[in-house]
C-alpha positions in Angstrom: 0.0 0.0 0.0 1.4 3.3 -1.0 2.0 6.1 1.5 -0.9 8.2 0.0 -3.3 5.3 0.4 -2.3 4.7 4.0 -2.9 8.4 4.8 -6.3 8.3 3.1 -7.3 5.2 5.0 -6.2 6.8 8.3 -8.3 9.9 7.5 -11.4 7.8 6.9 -11.0 6.1 10.3 -10.6 9.4 12.1 -13.7 10.8 10.5 -15.8 7.6 11.0 -14.9 7.0 14.6 -16.9 9.9 16.2 -19.9 8.9 14.1 -19.7 5.3 15.2 -19.2 6.3 18.8 -22.3 8.5 18.6 -24.3 5.6 17.1 -23.2 3.2 19.8 -24.0 5.5 22.7 -27.5 6.2 21.2 -28.1 2.5 20.7 -27.1 1.7 24.3 -29.3 4.5 25.6 -26.4 6.5 27.0 -26.5 10.3 26.9 -24.8 11.8 23.8 -22.5 14.7 24.5 -21.1 16.9 21.8 -18.3 17.9 24.2 -16.9 14.3 24.4 -14.8 14.5 21.2 -12.0 17.1 21.3 -14.1 19.4 23.4 -16.5 20.2 20.7 -19.3 22.6 21.5 -22.9 22.0 20.4 -24.0 24.2 17.4 -27.2 24.9 19.3 -25.3 26.8 22.0 -26.0 30.4 21.5 -24.9 32.9 24.2 -26.2 36.0 22.5 -28.7 38.2 24.3 -32.4 38.0 23.4 -32.2 41.4 21.8 -29.5 40.2 19.4 -31.4 37.1 18.5 -34.6 39.1 18.0 -32.7 41.6 15.8 -31.6 38.8 13.5 -34.9 37.1 13.2 -37.4 39.9 13.8 -39.5 37.7 16.2 -37.6 35.3 18.3 -39.1 32.5 20.5 -37.5 30.0 22.8 -38.6 27.5 25.4 -37.2 27.7 28.9 -36.9 24.6 31.0 -37.6 24.4 34.7 -34.7 25.6 36.8 -35.8 24.1 40.1 -35.1 20.4 40.6 -36.9 20.4 44.0 -40.1 18.4 44.2 -42.6 18.9 47.0 -44.7 16.1 48.4 -47.8 18.1 49.6 -49.1 21.4 51.0 -47.2 20.8 54.2 -43.9 20.4 52.4 -44.6 23.5 50.3 -45.5 25.6 53.4 -42.5 24.4 55.4 -40.2 25.6 52.6 -42.0 28.9 52.1 -41.5 32.1 54.1 -44.9 33.4 53.0 -48.2 31.7 52.1 -51.1 33.8 51.0 -54.3 34.0 49.1 -53.8 36.8 46.5 -55.4 38.4 43.4 -53.3 39.2 40.4 -54.0 42.8 39.4 -51.5 43.4 36.6 -48.4 41.9 35.0 -45.4 43.4 33.3 -42.7 41.5 31.3 -39.2 42.4 32.4 -35.9 41.6 30.6 -33.2 40.2 32.9 -30.1 42.4 33.4 -28.0 40.0 31.3 -30.5 40.2 28.5 -30.9 36.5 28.3 -34.2 35.7 30.0 -37.6 37.3 30.7 -39.9 37.2 33.7 -43.4 38.4 34.3 -43.7 40.6 37.3 -47.2 40.5 38.8 -48.7 43.0 41.1 -50.7 40.8 43.6 -53.1 42.2 46.2 -52.9 40.2 49.4 -56.4 38.9 50.4 -55.5 36.6 53.3 -52.2 35.6 55.0 -51.6 32.0 56.2 -47.9 32.5 56.9 -45.6 35.4 57.0 -45.7 39.1 58.0 -47.6 40.5 55.2 -50.9 42.3 55.8 -54.2 41.9 53.9 -54.6 44.8 51.4 -50.9 45.1 50.7 -49.7 44.7 47.1 -46.6 42.6 46.5 -44.6 41.7 43.4 -44.5 38.1 42.4 -42.1 37.1 39.6 -42.8 34.1 37.3 -40.4 32.9 34.5 -41.3 33.7 30.9 -42.9 36.4 29.0 -42.6 38.5 25.8 -40.9 41.9 25.3 -40.8 44.3 22.3 -37.6 46.2 21.6 -37.2 49.7 20.3 -36.5 48.5 16.7 -39.9 46.7 16.6 -38.5 43.2 17.0 -39.8 40.9 19.8 -38.5 38.1 22.0 -40.6 35.5 23.8 -39.6 33.0 26.4 -42.2 30.2 26.7 -42.7 28.0 29.8 -45.3 25.4 28.7 -44.7 23.5 32.0 -45.9 26.6 34.0 -49.4 28.0 33.5 -49.2 31.7 34.0 -51.5 33.6 36.4 -54.3 35.8 34.9 -55.2 39.3 36.0 -58.3 39.4 38.1 -58.0 35.8 39.3 -57.2 34.6 42.8 -54.5 32.2 43.8 -53.0 30.4 46.8 -49.3 31.3 46.6 -46.4 29.7 48.3 -43.6 32.3 48.2 -39.9 32.9 48.9 -38.1 36.3 48.9 -37.0 37.5 45.5 -34.6 40.2 44.5 -35.6 43.6 46.0 -37.9 44.6 48.8 -41.5 43.4 48.4 -40.6 41.0 45.6 -41.2 37.3 45.7 -40.8 34.1 43.7 -42.9 31.0 44.0 -41.7 28.0 45.9 -40.8 25.2 43.4 -41.7 27.5 40.5 -45.1 26.1 39.2 -45.6 23.9 42.2 -46.3 27.0 44.4 -49.3 28.3 42.4 -52.9 27.1 42.8 -55.9 29.0 41.3 -58.7 29.4 43.9 -62.2 29.7 42.4 -64.3 32.7 43.3 -67.6 31.8 41.6 -70.2 29.1 42.2 -69.8 27.7 38.7 -66.6 25.8 39.5 -65.5 25.1 43.1 -62.3 23.2 42.3 -58.7 24.2 42.8 -56.3 24.3 39.7 -52.6 23.4 40.0 -50.5 25.5 37.7 -47.8 22.8 37.2 -47.8 21.1 33.9 -45.3 18.5 35.0 -47.3 15.3 35.6 -44.7 13.9 38.0 -45.2 16.7 40.5 -46.9 15.3 43.6 -48.7 18.6 44.3 -50.8 18.0 41.1 -52.9 15.7 43.3 -54.7 18.9 44.5 -55.7 19.7 40.9 -59.5 19.4 40.8 -59.9 19.2 44.6 -62.8 20.9 46.3 -61.8 24.4 47.4 -63.1 24.0 50.9 -61.2 20.8 51.4 -58.0 22.5 50.0 -58.3 25.6 52.2 -59.0 23.4 55.3 -55.8 21.5 54.7 -53.9 24.7 54.1 -55.1 26.1 57.5 -54.0 22.8 59.1 -50.5 22.8 57.7 -49.8 26.4 58.4 -51.3 26.3 61.9 -53.7 29.1 61.0 -56.8 29.1 63.4 -60.2 28.9 61.8 -60.9 32.5 63.0 -57.8 34.7 63.0 
């Protein structure tokens, strides 16, 4: 075999090896990493800001995965890991671009209706931040971050909220992200509670569809709130 043929054969082996390794790992059910071979970086990795992405495409959309890995067993578990537990009504919401320009949150103005835990007072208005939202930039382009696993609150509706301090005075985030939000019915047409978690494995989804009186009775029990307080 000539030297030229030997070099050609070696080149084919070098090129084919990563492909075969990828096929083998996929067949065995192992996770495939684009960083395994010579520190390669995935072509999907894009560290540009949302403004830059929107400028290029005009209207940019992406899906954000849950950031919290914590899973809560029940209302007691949620309450124990929350500094504040309230019933509140969403009055308004505003999309806010993160300081690094790479994510969006919806900041809700929530009127406190009843306090189960914490030092808030009924009638106060607090800010509750949820992930996701859509912003429009001054050049007319838009960026949207979608969170299909987290149903957003709607203005004018009432919720049981399990909260932890966020950034800034009077700002909160929900405990366990979507796990800490339950819609509380206020009409006679439907008296069932709605979980806002779209992740079926979340244990707190067992409260989805529960009678509101039963739900609030358990909430009083786990927070130690007396029937009349």
